C-alpha angles and dihedrals in degrees: 000000000000134000119227128183128234109227126219087261091056093252131137130200118220118221110266091229091060093044089055094043092052094043093237124164139172093279098053119099126218124208116218123206130178116230108181105295092345134086118219119205118199128182110246111230117234120244097262092052091048090051090049091052089051092050092050091050091048096045095087089055096051106096098181135029122208131217121236088253092054091049091047091052091049094051090047091051092049092048091051096047091050092050095045089050092052093051093240118141114248121218099192 
């Protein structure tokens, strides 16, 4: 356990050893939560990590996977149906 000081601007400095161990840099964000008389700092995950987590949680619920060709055909069909409904001419 380490002691850190709160500055007059309400800032703290994290020990360099902890910053290195956690792989933190200037661009990483930390979330702060109050737990009674304690403050809990948590490293905020970047967007790509969050999306990966969502995909991993959703995977058991996905019953069928589609090939790239099937996805492309579905997009094509959706595009055609939208444009036919709008009355625009399609040039595909």
